C-alpha positions as CSV (number, residue, x, y, z in Angstrom):
1,M,95.8,-48.6,-4.8
2,S,93.2,-51.4,-5.1
3,E,90.1,-51.0,-7.1
4,Q,87.0,-49.9,-5.1
5,T,84.2,-52.4,-4.7
6,I,80.5,-51.6,-4.3
7,K,77.5,-53.6,-3.3
8,L,75.3,-54.7,-6.1
9,K,72.0,-56.4,-5.4
10,N,70.1,-56.1,-8.7
11,L,72.4,-58.0,-11.0
12,E,70.4,-61.3,-11.1
13,T,67.1,-59.4,-11.6
14,L,68.5,-57.4,-14.5
15,R,70.1,-60.4,-16.1
16,R,66.8,-62.3,-16.0
17,M,64.8,-59.3,-17.2
18,H,67.1,-59.1,-20.2
19,N,67.1,-62.9,-20.8
20,I,70.8,-63.1,-20.7
21,S,72.5,-66.3,-19.4
22,V,75.3,-66.1,-16.9
23,D,77.7,-67.3,-19.6
24,E,76.5,-64.7,-22.1
25,L,76.8,-61.9,-19.6
26,M,80.2,-62.9,-18.3
27,K,81.5,-63.3,-21.9
28,K,80.5,-59.6,-22.5
29,L,82.6,-58.7,-19.5
30,N,85.5,-60.9,-20.4
31,R,85.1,-62.8,-17.1
32,N,84.1,-66.4,-16.3
33,R,81.0,-67.8,-14.6
34,I,82.9,-68.5,-11.4
35,T,83.4,-64.7,-11.0
36,Y,79.6,-64.2,-11.4
37,Y,78.9,-66.6,-8.6
38,K,81.5,-65.0,-6.4
39,W,79.8,-61.7,-6.9
40,Q,76.5,-63.3,-5.9
41,E,78.0,-65.0,-2.9
42,K,79.9,-61.9,-1.6
43,G,77.5,-59.3,-2.8
44,Y,80.3,-57.1,-4.1
45,I,81.5,-56.2,-7.6
46,P,84.4,-54.1,-8.8
47,S,83.4,-50.5,-9.9
48,S,84.8,-51.0,-13.4
49,D,82.3,-53.9,-13.9
50,V,79.4,-51.7,-12.7
51,V,80.3,-49.3,-15.5
52,A,80.3,-52.2,-18.0
53,L,77.0,-53.5,-16.7
54,H,75.5,-50.0,-17.0
55,E,76.4,-50.1,-20.7
56,I,75.2,-53.7,-21.2
57,F,71.8,-53.2,-19.5
58,N,71.3,-49.6,-20.5
59,V,70.3,-48.6,-17.0
60,S,71.6,-45.9,-14.7
61,T,74.3,-46.6,-12.2
62,D,71.8,-45.4,-9.6
63,L,69.7,-48.4,-10.4
64,L,72.7,-50.7,-10.4
65,L,73.7,-49.3,-7.0
66,D,70.2,-49.8,-5.6
67,V,69.7,-46.0,-5.2
68,K,66.6,-46.4,-7.4
69,P,64.5,-49.6,-7.3
70,I,63.9,-51.7,-10.4
71,A,60.4,-51.0,-11.7
72,V,58.8,-54.2,-12.9
73,E,55.9,-53.6,-15.2
């Protein structure tokens, strides 16, 4: 059974809001920057990485999954 993928639109916004470079973020995920750009190009990310991003950014998965919008203050 292959891993489920989900659409993730807010990754770039969250990364910039937290002042984390692509390289820093991907190092935390044990991935390379090429993977990041593939996520951006295709708009999809593995569900296991959504869980990791939830922990890195300390936001709900609802926000990561675009169920809730990002509130910019």
